[in-house]
PDB file of N, CA, C, O and CB in Angstrom:
ATOM      1  N   MET A   1      22.218 -22.603  -5.509  1.00  0.00           N
ATOM      2  CA  MET A   1      22.114 -21.162  -5.703  1.00  0.00           C
ATOM      3  C   MET A   1      21.000 -20.880  -6.712  1.00  0.00           C
ATOM      4  O   MET A   1      20.806 -21.653  -7.650  1.00  0.00           O
ATOM      5  CB  MET A   1      23.473 -20.561  -6.188  1.00  0.00           C
ATOM      6  N   LEU A   2      20.296 -19.824  -6.532  1.00  0.00           N
ATOM      7  CA  LEU A   2      18.865 -19.456  -7.069  1.00  0.00           C
ATOM      8  C   LEU A   2      19.239 -19.216  -8.805  1.00  0.00           C
ATOM      9  O   LEU A   2      20.357 -18.905  -9.217  1.00  0.00           O
ATOM     10  CB  LEU A   2      18.146 -17.812  -6.154  1.00  0.00           C
ATOM     11  N   ASP A   3      18.194 -19.410  -9.549  1.00  0.00           N
ATOM     12  CA  ASP A   3      18.459 -18.719 -10.855  1.00  0.00           C
ATOM     13  C   ASP A   3      18.010 -17.386 -11.036  1.00  0.00           C
ATOM     14  O   ASP A   3      17.481 -16.793 -10.096  1.00  0.00           O
ATOM     15  CB  ASP A   3      17.911 -19.417 -11.885  1.00  0.00           C
ATOM     16  N   THR A   4      18.164 -16.851 -12.148  1.00  0.00           N
ATOM     17  CA  THR A   4      17.814 -15.678 -12.553  1.00  0.00           C
ATOM     18  C   THR A   4      16.091 -15.292 -12.292  1.00  0.00           C
ATOM     19  O   THR A   4      15.809 -14.349 -11.553  1.00  0.00           O
ATOM     20  CB  THR A   4      18.277 -15.680 -14.025  1.00  0.00           C
ATOM     21  N   GLY A   5      15.496 -15.739 -12.659  1.00  0.00           N
ATOM     22  CA  GLY A   5      13.873 -15.667 -12.138  1.00  0.00           C
ATOM     23  C   GLY A   5      13.490 -15.786 -10.728  1.00  0.00           C
ATOM     24  O   GLY A   5      12.809 -14.974 -10.102  1.00  0.00           O
ATOM     25  N   ARG A   6      13.932 -16.740 -10.345  1.00  0.00           N
ATOM     26  CA  ARG A   6      13.458 -17.067  -8.497  1.00  0.00           C
ATOM     27  C   ARG A   6      14.275 -15.661  -7.908  1.00  0.00           C
ATOM     28  O   ARG A   6      13.572 -14.849  -7.306  1.00  0.00           O
ATOM     29  CB  ARG A   6      14.373 -19.055  -7.534  1.00  0.00           C
ATOM     30  N   LEU A   7      15.740 -15.362  -8.069  1.00  0.00           N
ATOM     31  CA  LEU A   7      16.132 -14.308  -7.354  1.00  0.00           C
ATOM     32  C   LEU A   7      15.260 -12.917  -8.018  1.00  0.00           C
ATOM     33  O   LEU A   7      14.942 -12.059  -7.194  1.00  0.00           O
ATOM     34  CB  LEU A   7      17.813 -14.250  -7.441  1.00  0.00           C
ATOM     35  N   HIS A   8      15.013 -12.769  -8.950  1.00  0.00           N
ATOM     36  CA  HIS A   8      14.313 -11.458  -9.542  1.00  0.00           C
ATOM     37  C   HIS A   8      12.784 -11.489  -8.529  1.00  0.00           C
ATOM     38  O   HIS A   8      12.307 -10.484  -8.001  1.00  0.00           O
ATOM     39  CB  HIS A   8      13.979 -11.638 -11.606  1.00  0.00           C
ATOM     40  N   PHE A   9      12.183 -12.932  -8.429  1.00  0.00           N
ATOM     41  CA  PHE A   9      11.032 -12.704  -7.633  1.00  0.00           C
ATOM     42  C   PHE A   9      11.321 -12.600  -6.336  1.00  0.00           C
ATOM     43  O   PHE A   9      10.633 -11.797  -5.704  1.00  0.00           O
ATOM     44  CB  PHE A   9      10.098 -13.636  -7.773  1.00  0.00           C
ATOM     45  N   LEU A  10      12.188 -13.217  -5.736  1.00  0.00           N
ATOM     46  CA  LEU A  10      12.564 -12.853  -4.345  1.00  0.00           C
ATOM     47  C   LEU A  10      12.850 -11.498  -4.001  1.00  0.00           C
ATOM     48  O   LEU A  10      12.497 -10.915  -2.976  1.00  0.00           O
ATOM     49  CB  LEU A  10      13.648 -13.535  -3.977  1.00  0.00           C
ATOM     50  N   GLN A  11      13.612 -10.991  -5.076  1.00  0.00           N
ATOM     51  CA  GLN A  11      14.026  -9.582  -4.491  1.00  0.00           C
ATOM     52  C   GLN A  11      12.826  -8.682  -4.650  1.00  0.00           C
ATOM     53  O   GLN A  11      12.581  -7.913  -3.720  1.00  0.00           O
ATOM     54  CB  GLN A  11      15.346  -8.897  -5.275  1.00  0.00           C
ATOM     55  N   HIS A  12      11.973  -8.684  -5.820  1.00  0.00           N
ATOM     56  CA  HIS A  12      10.598  -8.055  -6.166  1.00  0.00           C
ATOM     57  C   HIS A  12       9.799  -8.151  -4.610  1.00  0.00           C
ATOM     58  O   HIS A  12       9.482  -7.133  -3.995  1.00  0.00           O
ATOM     59  CB  HIS A  12       9.697  -9.053  -7.574  1.00  0.00           C
ATOM     60  N   PHE A  13       9.524  -9.612  -4.075  1.00  0.00           N
ATOM     61  CA  PHE A  13       8.525  -9.783  -3.049  1.00  0.00           C
ATOM     62  C   PHE A  13       9.167  -8.924  -1.863  1.00  0.00           C
ATOM     63  O   PHE A  13       8.443  -8.306  -1.083  1.00  0.00           O
ATOM     64  CB  PHE A  13       8.242 -11.418  -2.671  1.00  0.00           C
ATOM     65  N   VAL A  14      10.303  -8.916  -1.782  1.00  0.00           N
ATOM     66  CA  VAL A  14      11.070  -8.538  -0.187  1.00  0.00           C
ATOM     67  C   VAL A  14      10.832  -6.792  -0.225  1.00  0.00           C
ATOM     68  O   VAL A  14      10.477  -6.009   0.655  1.00  0.00           O
ATOM     69  CB  VAL A  14      13.265  -9.063  -0.091  1.00  0.00           C
ATOM     70  N   TYR A  15      11.143  -6.627  -1.431  1.00  0.00           N
ATOM     71  CA  TYR A  15      10.979  -4.899  -2.209  1.00  0.00           C
ATOM     72  C   TYR A  15       9.956  -4.513  -1.680  1.00  0.00           C
ATOM     73  O   TYR A  15       9.929  -3.707  -0.750  1.00  0.00           O
ATOM     74  CB  TYR A  15      10.733  -4.640  -3.931  1.00  0.00           C
ATOM     75  N   THR A  16       8.649  -5.212  -2.378  1.00  0.00           N
ATOM     76  CA  THR A  16       7.089  -4.593  -2.320  1.00  0.00           C
ATOM     77  C   THR A  16       6.875  -4.696  -0.740  1.00  0.00           C
ATOM     78  O   THR A  16       6.876  -3.640  -0.107  1.00  0.00           O
ATOM     79  CB  THR A  16       5.745  -5.615  -3.311  1.00  0.00           C
ATOM     80  N   THR A  17       6.713  -5.774  -0.141  1.00  0.00           N
ATOM     81  CA  THR A  17       6.671  -6.331   1.175  1.00  0.00           C
ATOM     82  C   THR A  17       6.815  -5.299   2.149  1.00  0.00           C
ATOM     83  O   THR A  17       5.935  -4.873   2.897  1.00  0.00           O
ATOM     84  CB  THR A  17       7.676  -7.339   1.373  1.00  0.00           C
ATOM     85  N   LEU A  18       8.482  -4.792   2.042  1.00  0.00           N
ATOM     86  CA  LEU A  18       8.776  -4.002   2.951  1.00  0.00           C
ATOM     87  C   LEU A  18       8.218  -2.657   2.583  1.00  0.00           C
ATOM     88  O   LEU A  18       7.935  -1.917   3.525  1.00  0.00           O
ATOM     89  CB  LEU A  18      10.128  -4.049   3.181  1.00  0.00           C
ATOM     90  N   THR A  19       8.011  -2.214   1.338  1.00  0.00           N
ATOM     91  CA  THR A  19       7.599  -1.016   0.894  1.00  0.00           C
ATOM     92  C   THR A  19       6.632  -0.926   1.450  1.00  0.00           C
ATOM     93  O   THR A  19       6.596  -0.367   2.546  1.00  0.00           O
ATOM     94  CB  THR A  19       7.476  -0.768  -0.313  1.00  0.00           C
ATOM     95  N   LEU A  20       5.190  -1.617   0.680  1.00  0.00           N
ATOM     96  CA  LEU A  20       3.662  -1.641   1.460  1.00  0.00           C
ATOM     97  C   LEU A  20       3.668  -1.491   2.766  1.00  0.00           C
ATOM     98  O   LEU A  20       2.957  -0.650   3.316  1.00  0.00           O
ATOM     99  CB  LEU A  20       2.877  -2.902   1.331  1.00  0.00           C
ATOM    100  N   SER A  21       4.406  -2.224   3.359  1.00  0.00           N
ATOM    101  CA  SER A  21       4.023  -2.503   4.934  1.00  0.00           C
ATOM    102  C   SER A  21       4.531  -1.331   5.693  1.00  0.00           C
ATOM    103  O   SER A  21       3.728  -0.936   6.538  1.00  0.00           O
ATOM    104  CB  SER A  21       4.729  -3.930   5.596  1.00  0.00           C
ATOM    105  N   ALA A  22       5.623  -0.680   5.626  1.00  0.00           N
ATOM    106  CA  ALA A  22       6.578   0.161   5.885  1.00  0.00           C
ATOM    107  C   ALA A  22       6.073   1.894   5.923  1.00  0.00           C
ATOM    108  O   ALA A  22       6.217   2.847   6.688  1.00  0.00           O
ATOM    109  CB  ALA A  22       7.637  -0.202   4.801  1.00  0.00           C
ATOM    110  N   VAL A  23       5.554   1.678   4.889  1.00  0.00           N
ATOM    111  CA  VAL A  23       4.814   3.557   4.426  1.00  0.00           C
ATOM    112  C   VAL A  23       3.553   3.683   5.967  1.00  0.00           C
ATOM    113  O   VAL A  23       3.801   4.370   6.958  1.00  0.00           O
ATOM    114  CB  VAL A  23       3.354   3.552   2.003  1.00  0.00           C
ATOM    115  N   PRO A  24       2.685   3.121   5.847  1.00  0.00           N
ATOM    116  CA  PRO A  24       1.630   3.568   7.016  1.00  0.00           C
ATOM    117  C   PRO A  24       2.512   2.933   8.432  1.00  0.00           C
ATOM    118  O   PRO A  24       2.050   3.519   9.411  1.00  0.00           O
ATOM    119  CB  PRO A  24      -0.248   2.693   6.754  1.00  0.00           C
ATOM    120  N   LEU A  25       3.312   2.215   8.747  1.00  0.00           N
ATOM    121  CA  LEU A  25       4.141   1.994   9.826  1.00  0.00           C
ATOM    122  C   LEU A  25       4.870   3.484  10.421  1.00  0.00           C
ATOM    123  O   LEU A  25       5.060   3.917  11.558  1.00  0.00           O
ATOM    124  CB  LEU A  25       5.232   0.891   9.304  1.00  0.00           C
ATOM    125  N   LEU A  26       5.141   3.967   9.156  1.00  0.00           N
ATOM    126  CA  LEU A  26       6.319   5.406   9.409  1.00  0.00           C
ATOM    127  C   LEU A  26       5.348   6.296   9.718  1.00  0.00           C
ATOM    128  O   LEU A  26       5.169   6.794  10.829  1.00  0.00           O
ATOM    129  CB  LEU A  26       7.386   6.098   7.961  1.00  0.00           C
ATOM    130  N   ASN A  27       4.542   6.554   8.459  1.00  0.00           N
ATOM    131  CA  ASN A  27       3.358   7.566   8.908  1.00  0.00           C
ATOM    132  C   ASN A  27       1.957   7.219   8.867  1.00  0.00           C
ATOM    133  O   ASN A  27       1.529   6.797   7.793  1.00  0.00           O
ATOM    134  CB  ASN A  27       3.375   8.724   8.120  1.00  0.00           C
ATOM    135  N   LYS A  28       1.162   7.322   9.852  1.00  0.00           N
ATOM    136  CA  LYS A  28      -0.109   6.776   9.759  1.00  0.00           C
ATOM    137  C   LYS A  28      -0.983   7.588   8.580  1.00  0.00           C
ATOM    138  O   LYS A  28      -1.614   6.852   7.822  1.00  0.00           O
ATOM    139  CB  LYS A  28      -0.778   6.853  11.222  1.00  0.00           C
ATOM    140  N   ASP A  29      -1.056   8.661   8.410  1.00  0.00           N
ATOM    141  CA  ASP A  29      -1.297   9.713   7.250  1.00  0.00           C
ATOM    142  C   ASP A  29      -0.955   9.087   5.978  1.00  0.00           C
ATOM    143  O   ASP A  29      -1.612   9.669   5.114  1.00  0.00           O
ATOM    144  CB  ASP A  29      -0.414  11.058   7.400  1.00  0.00           C
ATOM    145  N   TYR A  30      -0.256   8.199   5.474  1.00  0.00           N
ATOM    146  CA  TYR A  30      -0.005   7.915   4.047  1.00  0.00           C
ATOM    147  C   TYR A  30      -0.453   6.355   4.167  1.00  0.00           C
ATOM    148  O   TYR A  30      -0.762   5.671   5.143  1.00  0.00           O
ATOM    149  CB  TYR A  30       1.698   8.242   3.473  1.00  0.00           C
ATOM    150  N   SER A  31      -0.355   6.050   2.664  1.00  0.00           N
ATOM    151  CA  SER A  31      -0.890   4.794   2.273  1.00  0.00           C
ATOM    152  C   SER A  31       0.236   4.420   1.234  1.00  0.00           C
ATOM    153  O   SER A  31       0.972   5.338   0.873  1.00  0.00           O
ATOM    154  CB  SER A  31      -2.477   4.863   1.672  1.00  0.00           C
ATOM    155  N   ALA A  32       0.423   3.258   0.761  1.00  0.00           N
ATOM    156  CA  ALA A  32       0.825   2.834  -0.614  1.00  0.00           C
ATOM    157  C   ALA A  32       0.230   1.930  -1.141  1.00  0.00           C
ATOM    158  O   ALA A  32      -0.227   1.044  -0.418  1.00  0.00           O
ATOM    159  CB  ALA A  32       1.968   2.481  -0.750  1.00  0.00           C
ATOM    160  N   ARG A  33       0.075   1.879  -2.363  1.00  0.00           N
ATOM    161  CA  ARG A  33      -0.698   0.523  -2.961  1.00  0.00           C
ATOM    162  C   ARG A  33       0.148   0.570  -4.569  1.00  0.00           C
ATOM    163  O   ARG A  33       0.857   1.527  -4.881  1.00  0.00           O
ATOM    164  CB  ARG A  33      -2.881   0.746  -3.078  1.00  0.00           C
ATOM    165  N   PHE A  34      -0.109  -0.778  -5.589  1.00  0.00           N
ATOM    166  CA  PHE A  34       0.884  -0.507  -6.716  1.00  0.00           C
ATOM    167  C   PHE A  34      -0.540  -0.152  -7.536  1.00  0.00           C
ATOM    168  O   PHE A  34      -1.739  -0.403  -7.410  1.00  0.00           O
ATOM    169  CB  PHE A  34       2.114  -1.955  -7.344  1.00  0.00           C
ATOM    170  N   VAL A  35       0.329   0.583  -8.447  1.00  0.00           N
ATOM    171  CA  VAL A  35      -0.300   0.955  -9.816  1.00  0.00           C
ATOM    172  C   VAL A  35       0.112  -0.061 -11.180  1.00  0.00           C
ATOM    173  O   VAL A  35      -0.502  -0.313 -12.217  1.00  0.00           O
ATOM    174  CB  VAL A  35       0.225   2.545 -10.141  1.00  0.00           C
ATOM    175  N   ARG A  36       1.023  -0.366 -10.819  1.00  0.00           N
ATOM    176  CA  ARG A  36       1.493  -1.096 -11.953  1.00  0.00           C
ATOM    177  C   ARG A  36       2.368  -2.400 -11.291  1.00  0.00           C
ATOM    178  O   ARG A  36       2.722  -2.410 -10.112  1.00  0.00           O
ATOM    179  CB  ARG A  36       2.431  -0.046 -12.971  1.00  0.00           C
ATOM    180  N   THR A  37       2.643  -3.450 -12.215  1.00  0.00           N
ATOM    181  CA  THR A  37       3.337  -4.607 -11.981  1.00  0.00           C
ATOM    182  C   THR A  37       3.855  -5.052 -12.819  1.00  0.00           C
ATOM    183  O   THR A  37       3.308  -4.865 -13.905  1.00  0.00           O
ATOM    184  CB  THR A  37       2.826  -5.433 -11.565  1.00  0.00           C
ATOM    185  N   MET A  38       4.914  -5.715 -12.820  1.00  0.00           N
ATOM    186  CA  MET A  38       5.574  -6.372 -14.058  1.00  0.00           C
ATOM    187  C   MET A  38       5.033  -8.129 -13.716  1.00  0.00           C
ATOM    188  O   MET A  38       5.039  -8.911 -14.666  1.00  0.00           O
ATOM    189  CB  MET A  38       7.639  -6.055 -14.064  1.00  0.00           C
ATOM    190  N   CYS A  39       4.687  -8.514 -12.624  1.00  0.00           N
ATOM    191  CA  CYS A  39       4.292  -9.654 -12.955  1.00  0.00           C
ATOM    192  C   CYS A  39       2.777  -9.989 -13.323  1.00  0.00           C
ATOM    193  O   CYS A  39       2.247 -11.098 -13.394  1.00  0.00           O
ATOM    194  CB  CYS A  39       4.706 -10.328 -12.015  1.00  0.00           C
ATOM    195  N   THR A  40       2.184  -8.629 -13.554  1.00  0.00           N
ATOM    196  CA  THR A  40       0.667  -9.089 -14.549  1.00  0.00           C
ATOM    197  C   THR A  40       1.000  -8.420 -15.624  1.00  0.00           C
ATOM    198  O   THR A  40       0.000  -7.958 -16.174  1.00  0.00           O
ATOM    199  CB  THR A  40      -1.051  -8.569 -14.032  1.00  0.00           C
ATOM    200  N   GLY A  41       2.117  -8.138 -16.227  1.00  0.00           N
ATOM    201  CA  GLY A  41       2.838  -8.045 -17.452  1.00  0.00           C
ATOM    202  C   GLY A  41       2.811  -6.437 -17.841  1.00  0.00           C
ATOM    203  O   GLY A  41       2.450  -5.927 -18.902  1.00  0.00           O
ATOM    204  N   ASP A  42       3.101  -6.068 -17.140  1.00  0.00           N
ATOM    205  CA  ASP A  42       3.500  -4.257 -17.165  1.00  0.00           C
ATOM    206  C   ASP A  42       4.825  -4.278 -17.136  1.00  0.00           C
ATOM    207  O   ASP A  42       5.442  -5.142 -16.513  1.00  0.00           O
ATOM    208  CB  ASP A  42       2.980  -3.191 -15.792  1.00  0.00           C
ATOM    209  N   ARG A  43       5.494  -3.164 -17.926  1.00  0.00           N
ATOM    210  CA  ARG A  43       6.894  -3.352 -18.383  1.00  0.00           C
ATOM    211  C   ARG A  43       7.802  -3.146 -17.040  1.00  0.00           C
ATOM    212  O   ARG A  43       8.968  -3.511 -16.889  1.00  0.00           O
ATOM    213  CB  ARG A  43       7.291  -2.234 -19.637  1.00  0.00           C
ATOM    214  N   GLN A  44       6.849  -2.373 -15.979  1.00  0.00           N
ATOM    215  CA  GLN A  44       8.026  -1.997 -14.613  1.00  0.00           C
ATOM    216  C   GLN A  44       6.874  -1.782 -13.445  1.00  0.00           C
ATOM    217  O   GLN A  44       5.750  -1.312 -13.627  1.00  0.00           O
ATOM    218  CB  GLN A  44       9.233  -0.181 -14.870  1.00  0.00           C
ATOM    219  N   CYS A  45       7.359  -2.178 -12.380  1.00  0.00           N
ATOM    220  CA  CYS A  45       6.489  -2.279 -11.063  1.00  0.00           C
ATOM    221  C   CYS A  45       6.480  -0.173 -10.581  1.00  0.00           C
ATOM    222  O   CYS A  45       7.458   0.575 -10.612  1.00  0.00           O
ATOM    223  CB  CYS A  45       7.645  -3.712  -9.508  1.00  0.00           C
ATOM    224  N   GLU A  46       5.482   0.076 -10.318  1.00  0.00           N
ATOM    225  CA  GLU A  46       5.251   1.249  -9.856  1.00  0.00           C
ATOM    226  C   GLU A  46       4.120   1.420  -8.574  1.00  0.00           C
ATOM    227  O   GLU A  46       2.896   1.298  -8.591  1.00  0.00           O
ATOM    228  CB  GLU A  46       4.902   1.955 -11.035  1.00  0.00           C
ATOM    229  N   ILE A  47       5.019   1.739  -7.510  1.00  0.00           N
ATOM    230  CA  ILE A  47       4.332   1.699  -6.181  1.00  0.00           C
ATOM    231  C   ILE A  47       3.903   3.287  -5.797  1.00  0.00           C
ATOM    232  O   ILE A  47       4.698   4.184  -5.516  1.00  0.00           O
ATOM    233  CB  ILE A  47       5.413   0.998  -4.988  1.00  0.00           C
ATOM    234  N   LYS A  48       2.321   3.400  -5.866  1.00  0.00           N
ATOM    235  CA  LYS A  48       2.075   5.028  -5.710  1.00  0.00           C
ATOM    236  C   LYS A  48       1.735   5.285  -4.025  1.00  0.00           C
ATOM    237  O   LYS A  48       0.823   4.645  -3.502  1.00  0.00           O
ATOM    238  CB  LYS A  48       0.544   5.602  -6.817  1.00  0.00           C
ATOM    239  N   ILE A  49       2.415   6.115  -3.361  1.00  0.00           N
ATOM    240  CA  ILE A  49       2.259   6.536  -1.999  1.00  0.00           C
ATOM    241  C   ILE A  49       1.540   8.090  -1.832  1.00  0.00           C
ATOM    242  O   ILE A  49       2.097   9.143  -2.140  1.00  0.00           O
ATOM    243  CB  ILE A  49       3.752   6.490  -1.351  1.00  0.00           C
ATOM    244  N   GLU A  50       0.303   7.968  -1.325  1.00  0.00           N
ATOM    245  CA  GLU A  50      -0.221   9.326  -1.091  1.00  0.00           C
ATOM    246  C   GLU A  50      -1.218   9.081   0.022  1.00  0.00           C
ATOM    247  O   GLU A  50      -1.894   8.107   0.351  1.00  0.00           O
ATOM    248  CB  GLU A  50      -0.894  10.025  -2.424  1.00  0.00           C
ATOM    249  N   LYS A  51      -1.053  10.431   0.529  1.00  0.00           N
ATOM    250  CA  LYS A  51      -2.126  10.932   1.906  1.00  0.00           C
ATOM    251  C   LYS A  51      -3.427  10.302   1.689  1.00  0.00           C
ATOM    252  O   LYS A  51      -4.110  10.160   0.675  1.00  0.00           O
ATOM    253  CB  LYS A  51      -2.475  12.737   2.032  1.00  0.00           C
ATOM    254  N   LYS A  52      -3.608   9.920   3.061  1.00  0.00           N
ATOM    255  CA  LYS A  52      -4.897   9.368   3.100  1.00  0.00           C
ATOM    256  C   LYS A  52      -6.179  10.472   3.161  1.00  0.00           C
ATOM    257  O   LYS A  52      -5.931  11.586   3.623  1.00  0.00           O
ATOM    258  CB  LYS A  52      -4.892   8.441   4.330  1.00  0.00           C
ATOM    259  N   PRO A  53      -7.235  10.234   2.802  1.00  0.00           N
ATOM    260  CA  PRO A  53      -8.643  11.421   2.831  1.00  0.00           C
ATOM    261  C   PRO A  53      -8.730  11.561   3.911  1.00  0.00           C
ATOM    262  O   PRO A  53      -8.808  10.499   4.529  1.00  0.00           O
ATOM    263  CB  PRO A  53     -10.139  11.136   2.317  1.00  0.00           C
ATOM    264  N   PRO A  54      -8.769  12.793   4.724  1.00  0.00           N
ATOM    265  CA  PRO A  54      -9.280  12.939   6.077  1.00  0.00           C
ATOM    266  C   PRO A  54     -10.610  11.958   6.462  1.00  0.00           C
ATOM    267  O   PRO A  54     -11.639  11.910   5.789  1.00  0.00           O
ATOM    268  CB  PRO A  54      -9.657  14.487   6.233  1.00  0.00           C
ATOM    269  N   ALA A  55     -10.353  11.199   7.685  1.00  0.00           N
ATOM    270  CA  ALA A  55     -11.912  10.250   7.861  1.00  0.00           C
ATOM    271  C   ALA A  55     -13.001  10.719   8.257  1.00  0.00           C
ATOM    272  O   ALA A  55     -12.968  11.365   9.304  1.00  0.00           O
ATOM    273  CB  ALA A  55     -11.943   9.208   8.775  1.00  0.00           C
ATOM    274  N   GLU A  56     -14.060  10.578   7.684  1.00  0.00           N
ATOM    275  CA  GLU A  56     -15.459  11.134   8.024  1.00  0.00           C
ATOM    276  C   GLU A  56     -15.889  11.202   9.321  1.00  0.00           C
ATOM    277  O   GLU A  56     -15.903  10.097   9.862  1.00  0.00           O
ATOM    278  CB  GLU A  56     -16.428  10.440   7.433  1.00  0.00           C
ATOM    279  N   LYS A  57     -16.189  11.972   9.902  1.00  0.00           N
ATOM    280  CA  LYS A  57     -17.004  11.995  11.406  1.00  0.00           C
ATOM    281  C   LYS A  57     -17.950  11.660  11.490  1.00  0.00           C
ATOM    282  O   LYS A  57     -18.815  12.182  10.786  1.00  0.00           O
ATOM    283  CB  LYS A  57     -17.249  12.977  12.044  1.00  0.00           C
ATOM    284  N   LYS A  58     -18.274  10.637  12.376  1.00  0.00           N
ATOM    285  CA  LYS A  58     -19.998  10.203  12.389  1.00  0.00           C
ATOM    286  C   LYS A  58     -20.539  11.122  13.103  1.00  0.00           C
ATOM    287  O   LYS A  58     -20.115  11.702  14.103  1.00  0.00           O
ATOM    288  CB  LYS A  58     -20.497   8.746  13.072  1.00  0.00           C
ATOM    289  N   GLU A  59     -21.831  11.257  12.334  1.00  0.00           N
ATOM    290  CA  GLU A  59     -22.643  12.249  12.820  1.00  0.00           C
ATOM    291  C   GLU A  59     -23.446  11.599  14.158  1.00  0.00           C
ATOM    292  O   GLU A  59     -23.972  10.497  14.315  1.00  0.00           O
ATOM    293  CB  GLU A  59     -23.627  12.757  11.600  1.00  0.00           C
ATOM    294  N   GLU A  60     -23.317  12.710  15.008  1.00  0.00           N
ATOM    295  CA  GLU A  60     -23.954  12.493  15.998  1.00  0.00           C
ATOM    296  C   GLU A  60     -25.637  13.040  16.628  1.00  0.00           C
ATOM    297  O   GLU A  60     -26.054  14.168  16.890  1.00  0.00           O
ATOM    298  CB  GLU A  60     -23.011  12.811  16.635  1.00  0.00           C
ATOM    299  N   LYS A  61     -26.121  12.046  16.687  1.00  0.00           N
ATOM    300  CA  LYS A  61     -27.820  12.262  16.764  1.00  0.00           C
ATOM    301  C   LYS A  61     -28.080  12.945  18.348  1.00  0.00           C
ATOM    302  O   LYS A  61     -28.004  12.367  19.433  1.00  0.00           O
ATOM    303  CB  LYS A  61     -28.813  10.458  16.596  1.00  0.00           C
ATOM    304  N   VAL A  62     -28.389  14.281  18.079  1.00  0.00           N
ATOM    305  CA  VAL A  62     -28.489  15.291  19.346  1.00  0.00           C
ATOM    306  C   VAL A  62     -30.047  15.034  19.545  1.00  0.00           C
ATOM    307  O   VAL A  62     -30.764  14.977  18.547  1.00  0.00           O
ATOM    308  CB  VAL A  62     -28.009  17.142  19.025  1.00  0.00           C
ATOM    309  N   GLY A  63     -30.747  14.832  21.216  1.00  0.00           N
ATOM    310  CA  GLY A  63     -32.095  15.134  21.110  1.00  0.00           C
ATOM    311  C   GLY A  63     -32.280  13.911  22.262  1.00  0.00           C
ATOM    312  O   GLY A  63     -31.448  13.009  22.358  1.00  0.00           O
ATOM    313  N   GLY A  64     -33.134  13.969  22.877  1.00  0.00           N
ATOM    314  CA  GLY A  64     -33.403  13.265  24.068  1.00  0.00           C
ATOM    315  C   GLY A  64     -34.558  12.096  23.822  1.00  0.00           C
ATOM    316  O   GLY A  64     -34.523  11.615  22.689  1.00  0.00           O
ATOM    317  N   LYS A  65     -35.647  11.530  24.776  1.00  0.00           N
ATOM    318  CA  LYS A  65     -36.225  10.751  24.840  1.00  0.00           C
ATOM    319  C   LYS A  65     -37.392  11.440  25.080  1.00  0.00           C
ATOM    320  O   LYS A  65     -37.176  12.416  25.799  1.00  0.00           O
ATOM    321  CB  LYS A  65     -35.788   9.898  25.509  1.00  0.00           C
ATOM    322  N   THR A  66     -38.793  11.288  24.690  1.00  0.00           N
ATOM    323  CA  THR A  66     -39.747  11.984  24.474  1.00  0.00           C
ATOM    324  C   THR A  66     -40.891  11.123  25.088  1.00  0.00           C
ATOM    325  O   THR A  66     -42.053  11.526  25.055  1.00  0.00           O
ATOM    326  CB  THR A  66     -39.811  12.360  23.078  1.00  0.00           C
TER     327      THR A  66
END
């Protein structure tokens, strides 16, 4: 049987892994990232889900050889 600390870590790991990987898989226009994490000393975990900025179009060079 797992002790409480290990169980909490396992639950946290599964939750965050699934959340961070599922967001872009479900909608490629969105990303997920950590804002706060308990494992680094914050009071709670927080994941921010936001729309990705539009990709910049590469500038095409127009002109011929001289």
